[in-house]
C-alpha positions, 0 to 999 in steps of 0.5 A: 527683253522681249517676252512670249504672248502667253503669260500676258494674254493668259492674264488678260483672258482671266482678268476679262480685258485684251492686249493690243496688237499694234502693227509697226511700220517703221522707226517712228511707228515702233517708237510711238508704240512702245513709248505709249505702252510704257506711259499706259503701263500696259503690256503690248504686242508689236505686229509685223506682217510679211510685207512690212517685214520686206519693207523694214530690211528683214526680220533681223533688222527689225529684231535689232531695232526692237531690242534697242529701243526696250533698252534706250527708251528703258521699256519695262512693260512686257513686249512681244514682237509677233509675226502677223499672218506668216506663211510657214517659211515666214514663221520659220524665219521669224523664230530664227531672227529672234521674235518672241511670237508667230502667227501661222496663217494656214486659214487658206489650206484644207484643216488637215494641212493646217493642222499638219503644218500647225503642228511642226510650228509648234514644236519648233516654237515651243523648244524656244518659249515662243508663242503661236497663234493659229487661224481658222476660217478666212477673215474678209478684207485684205491683208498683204495679199490675204483675201477673205469674205468676213467668213465666220469660222466652224467652231468644231474646226477651232477646236481642232486647232487649239487642241493642238497646243496653240497659244491663241487662236484667231478665228473668223466671227464676220470681221474684216481687215481694212476699212469696213463696208457700209453693209457690213453685218457686225460681229457674230457673237452666237459663234464667238460664244460657241467658240469660246465654250469649245475652246475653253481657256484659250485666248482668242484673237479679233483681227481687224479691229479697226472700225468695229464699234467700241461696244462690239469690242467690249462685248467680244472681250467679255466673250473671251476675246484677249488679243486684238489687232489694230493697224489701219487706224494708226496708218490713218491718223498718221496719214491725217496728221501728216497731211495737215502738217504739210497742207499748213505749208509747215515744211516750208518754214525754217526746217520744217523739211527735216524728216524729224520734224516732218514725221513729228505730228504722225508720230504723235497721232499714232501715239494717241490712237494707241492710248485711246485703244489700250484704254478701249481694250482695258489693258491700261496698268495691266503690266 
């Protein structure tokens, strides 16, 4: 059964580890993440962007697939199904479809409007026991058309949003979505410490977990980051394994063109990446 992200993240914050949000793109992705979470005995958050939601034929389709897998694969670790970078309308749709967690990304609105819309969604979500993630200050890179410049959030604005009763807060601390450029300045730990000081118990979220050096990730976790989003890294490992299979001509041998065979190396590569991240984040055996 899907659960809200609240309990798993509250435990993570107290235990000084982080839960990974792994974005899913299709059946292989979902199955790979769920099986790895079960094998690692780790809580997990399945992230779905609005673009991926469209690609997978809508939120109800995704809810059906995920709920089916939880049963058929005997998944017993805590799993949250979470809308990533949701619009106001998108978040409402996901709540109706049966997601257990939503992110409302109001970071591009003036702070007053972000607060207004966040408050409305919190009241809808609270009634159904669904966790809500909010965002302050744009984060750099590209996420389904939402673009920011590696900006750094204002700790006071973070406190304003945290005080509304959101479950978790994403704040820009110089992180970027996608591949990090050569001239990236690194994470801003001073700002993170200040945000942590003002928001207290609130689990903080780090977006753009791909390509941040391991020691920076660990330092961020020690400063209150309890949820880390990973997407690009799984895509890159999936693509590399698939390329290798095809370049080796394996799709031309016997029934190698069968999608179950063709996608198997990529599936295994996602599993390996997810396991590596769960170990880095410290969530193994925390279910």
